[in-house]
C-alpha positions in Angstrom: 170.8 -47.8 -74.9 169.1 -49.8 -71.5 167.2 -48.0 -69.5 169.7 -47.9 -66.7 172.5 -46.5 -69.4 169.5 -43.3 -70.0 169.2 -42.9 -66.7 172.8 -42.0 -66.2 173.2 -39.7 -69.1 169.7 -37.5 -68.3 170.1 -34.4 -67.7 169.6 -32.5 -64.2 166.5 -30.8 -66.0 165.2 -34.2 -67.4 165.7 -35.6 -64.4 163.5 -33.1 -62.9 160.7 -32.8 -65.1 160.6 -36.5 -64.9 160.4 -36.5 -61.4 157.6 -33.5 -62.0 155.5 -36.2 -64.4 155.7 -38.5 -62.0 154.2 -37.0 -59.4 151.3 -35.8 -61.4 150.6 -39.6 -62.6 150.9 -40.5 -58.9 148.2 -38.2 -57.9 146.2 -39.1 -60.5 146.7 -43.1 -59.4 145.7 -42.2 -55.7 142.2 -43.8 -54.5 139.8 -42.8 -53.1 140.5 -38.8 -53.6 137.0 -36.9 -53.2 135.4 -36.2 -56.3 138.8 -36.4 -58.1 139.4 -38.6 -61.4 141.5 -41.8 -60.4 142.8 -44.6 -62.3 139.3 -46.4 -60.6 137.2 -43.5 -62.1 136.3 -40.5 -62.7 134.9 -38.4 -59.8 132.8 -36.2 -60.5 133.8 -35.1 -64.1 132.0 -36.4 -67.1 134.9 -35.1 -69.5 138.3 -36.6 -69.0 139.3 -39.7 -67.3 142.7 -41.3 -65.6 144.2 -41.6 -69.2 143.4 -38.2 -70.4 145.8 -36.9 -67.4 148.1 -39.3 -68.3 148.5 -38.0 -71.9 148.6 -34.5 -69.8 151.6 -35.3 -68.0 153.8 -36.8 -70.3 152.9 -33.5 -73.0 153.8 -31.5 -69.8 157.4 -32.9 -69.1 159.5 -31.2 -71.1 157.9 -28.0 -70.5 159.3 -29.0 -66.7 162.3 -29.0 -67.9 162.5 -25.8 -70.0 160.9 -24.1 -66.5 164.0 -26.0 -64.7 166.5 -24.6 -67.1 164.8 -21.0 -67.1 165.1 -20.8 -63.5 168.9 -21.9 -63.6 169.4 -18.7 -65.5 167.6 -16.3 -62.9 164.7 -16.0 -65.6 162.1 -13.7 -64.9 158.5 -14.3 -64.0 157.7 -13.4 -67.9 160.0 -16.0 -69.3 158.6 -18.9 -67.0 155.0 -17.7 -68.2 156.2 -18.2 -72.1 156.7 -21.2 -71.6 153.9 -21.9 -68.9 151.4 -20.6 -72.3 153.2 -23.3 -74.2 152.8 -25.9 -71.9 148.9 -24.8 -72.0 148.9 -25.3 -75.4 150.4 -28.9 -75.4 147.9 -29.8 -72.5 145.2 -29.2 -75.0 146.4 -30.6 -78.0 147.0 -33.5 -75.9 143.7 -33.9 -73.9 141.4 -32.9 -77.0 141.1 -29.1 -75.1 140.5 -29.8 -71.7 141.5 -28.8 -68.9 143.4 -31.4 -66.5 146.1 -29.6 -65.7 146.4 -25.7 -65.7 146.8 -25.4 -62.0 149.4 -27.9 -61.9 151.1 -26.0 -64.5 151.9 -22.8 -62.7 152.6 -24.7 -59.2 154.5 -27.4 -60.5 156.2 -25.5 -63.0 157.4 -22.6 -60.3 158.9 -25.3 -58.0 160.5 -27.3 -61.3 162.0 -23.2 -61.8 162.8 -23.1 -58.3 165.3 -26.0 -58.4 166.8 -24.8 -61.4 167.6 -21.8 -59.4 168.9 -23.6 -56.2 170.7 -26.2 -58.1 172.4 -23.6 -60.2 173.6 -21.5 -56.8 171.3 -18.9 -57.1 169.7 -20.2 -53.9 171.1 -21.9 -50.9 170.4 -25.9 -50.8 169.4 -25.5 -47.1 165.9 -23.2 -48.8 162.7 -24.9 -49.3 161.5 -24.5 -52.9 158.7 -22.7 -51.6 160.6 -20.1 -50.4 163.0 -19.4 -53.3 159.5 -19.5 -55.3 158.0 -16.9 -52.7 161.9 -14.6 -52.6 162.4 -14.8 -56.9 159.2 -14.1 -58.2 156.2 -13.7 -55.2 156.1 -10.0 -56.1 155.6 -10.8 -59.8 153.3 -13.6 -59.7 150.6 -11.7 -57.4 151.2 -8.8 -60.4 150.8 -10.9 -63.5 148.1 -10.9 -65.8 144.8 -12.6 -64.3 142.9 -15.0 -67.1 139.4 -13.9 -67.4 138.3 -17.8 -68.1 139.9 -19.4 -65.0 137.4 -21.0 -62.4 139.7 -19.5 -59.8 139.5 -15.8 -60.8 136.3 -16.1 -61.0 136.3 -17.8 -57.5 138.2 -15.1 -56.0 136.3 -12.6 -57.0 133.2 -13.9 -55.6 134.1 -15.2 -52.8 137.7 -13.7 -51.8 139.2 -16.6 -51.5 143.6 -16.1 -52.1 143.8 -18.8 -55.0 146.6 -20.4 -56.4 148.5 -16.7 -56.9 148.6 -16.3 -53.6 149.5 -19.6 -52.5 152.4 -19.3 -54.5 153.3 -15.9 -53.5 153.6 -17.1 -50.1 155.9 -19.6 -51.3 153.3 -23.4 -51.0 152.7 -22.8 -47.7 150.2 -26.0 -48.2 152.6 -27.5 -49.8 155.3 -27.1 -46.8 152.9 -27.1 -44.0 149.7 -29.3 -44.6 151.0 -31.6 -47.9 154.4 -32.8 -46.5 153.3 -33.4 -43.1 150.5 -35.1 -43.9 152.6 -37.8 -46.3 154.5 -38.3 -43.7 151.7 -39.0 -41.4 149.9 -41.1 -43.8 153.3 -43.3 -44.4 153.6 -43.6 -40.5 150.1 -44.7 -40.2 150.4 -47.3 -43.5 154.1 -47.8 -43.4 153.3 -50.6 -46.5 151.4 -48.4 -48.6 152.5 -45.5 -50.7 149.2 -45.1 -51.6 147.1 -44.4 -47.9 150.1 -41.6 -47.5 148.9 -39.7 -50.3 145.2 -40.3 -49.6 146.0 -38.9 -45.8 147.9 -36.2 -47.7 144.7 -35.1 -50.0 142.5 -35.1 -47.3 144.8 -33.0 -45.1 145.1 -30.4 -47.9 140.9 -30.5 -48.4 140.3 -30.4 -44.9 142.6 -27.0 -44.9 142.4 -25.5 -48.0 139.7 -22.7 -48.8 139.8 -24.6 -52.5 138.6 -22.5 -55.4 137.5 -24.9 -57.7 135.5 -26.4 -54.6 133.8 -22.9 -54.8 133.4 -22.8 -58.5 131.3 -25.3 -58.1 129.4 -25.5 -54.7 130.2 -22.0 -53.0 130.5 -21.5 -49.5 127.9 -24.2 -48.6 130.2 -26.8 -51.2 133.3 -25.6 -49.6 132.1 -26.0 -46.2 130.4 -29.6 -46.9 134.0 -30.7 -48.7 136.0 -29.4 -45.3 133.8 -30.8 -42.7 133.9 -34.1 -44.4 137.4 -34.4 -44.7 138.1 -33.2 -41.3 135.9 -36.1 -40.0 137.4 -38.4 -42.2 141.1 -37.2 -40.4 139.4 -37.2 -36.9 138.3 -40.8 -37.4 142.0 -41.6 -37.4 142.5 -41.2 -41.2 144.2 -43.8 -43.0 145.2 -45.1 -39.7 141.4 -46.2 -38.8 140.2 -49.6 -39.5 138.7 -50.0 -43.1 139.6 -46.6 -44.3 139.3 -47.3 -48.2 135.7 -47.9 -47.2 135.4 -44.7 -45.2 137.5 -42.7 -47.6 135.0 -44.1 -50.6 132.2 -43.1 -49.2 133.4 -39.5 -48.5 134.1 -39.7 -52.0 130.5 -40.9 -53.0 129.3 -37.8 -51.6 131.6 -35.7 -53.2 130.5 -37.3 -56.9 126.9 -36.8 -55.8 127.0 -33.5 -55.1 129.4 -32.9 -58.0 132.3 -31.3 -55.8 135.7 -31.5 -57.2 138.8 -29.9 -54.8 141.2 -29.3 -58.2 143.3 -27.3 -55.7 143.7 -30.3 -53.8 144.2 -32.5 -56.7 147.4 -30.1 -57.7 149.1 -29.5 -54.4 148.9 -33.5 -53.6 151.0 -33.5 -56.5 153.5 -31.1 -55.6 153.9 -32.2 -52.0 154.7 -35.5 -53.6 157.0 -33.7 -55.5 158.6 -31.6 -52.7 158.9 -35.0 -50.9 160.9 -36.4 -53.8 163.4 -33.0 -53.7 163.6 -33.5 -49.9 164.6 -37.3 -49.7 167.4 -36.3 -52.4 169.0 -33.6 -50.6 169.5 -35.9 -47.5 170.8 -38.1 -49.6 173.5 -35.7 -51.3 174.2 -34.4 -47.7 174.5 -38.2 -46.2 
């Protein structure tokens, strides 16, 4: 079977899963991203590289399809968690024990489930995936079990940050209010450079997000440094400024020197890429 025929015979669940995995790959193929792993370097990390993320994305793809199908059945949060736990096991197996995508399994997985619910007629086609997550699973997300070994949970307890659970329960406002507008702005500022749009999005998320990964690594001082550095890059014109890559790389090096890594922003970048592709797909269907 040739590639075109294979694409034609893929199920909706497989299509969504492929898009989710591709969005994770696009995140790691974006550079410069302050402190984060990319195809260029390993950022503030010594235990993972781009290949680790690529293997992880491939291992997770079938579970994103399962989450879509569970959403299509209007499965409850317990059903989604069971799939997510198996996805974590697959991730750990693919990476040799490295946590590459735990946050993305949670966030991207919920978006996949919401896509399934919407495609099955369980939610209006005009409703964003984030709103579907909040309406269908928001209460259970906040009330669910909390892993004691999560850096995000530790930062939440110590600093009072909302973290990924609150973000999801509120419909992923960072994706829809920050990530998507930043992707559109980046595309306007650098219309022939898709990677530039993702860099713009990453900086916008870092500038606004109380990232629990940054709090875990650098405390409130590290978070403040990260936010102010990202804000300064954006205020100077973001990817619309001359030699923007040099400016972004300078911020990246400063993060690496401080061992700062905004992992929450990385997850939300991938989710923003996914959500934008979903938006475009819906517009094409309506045209």
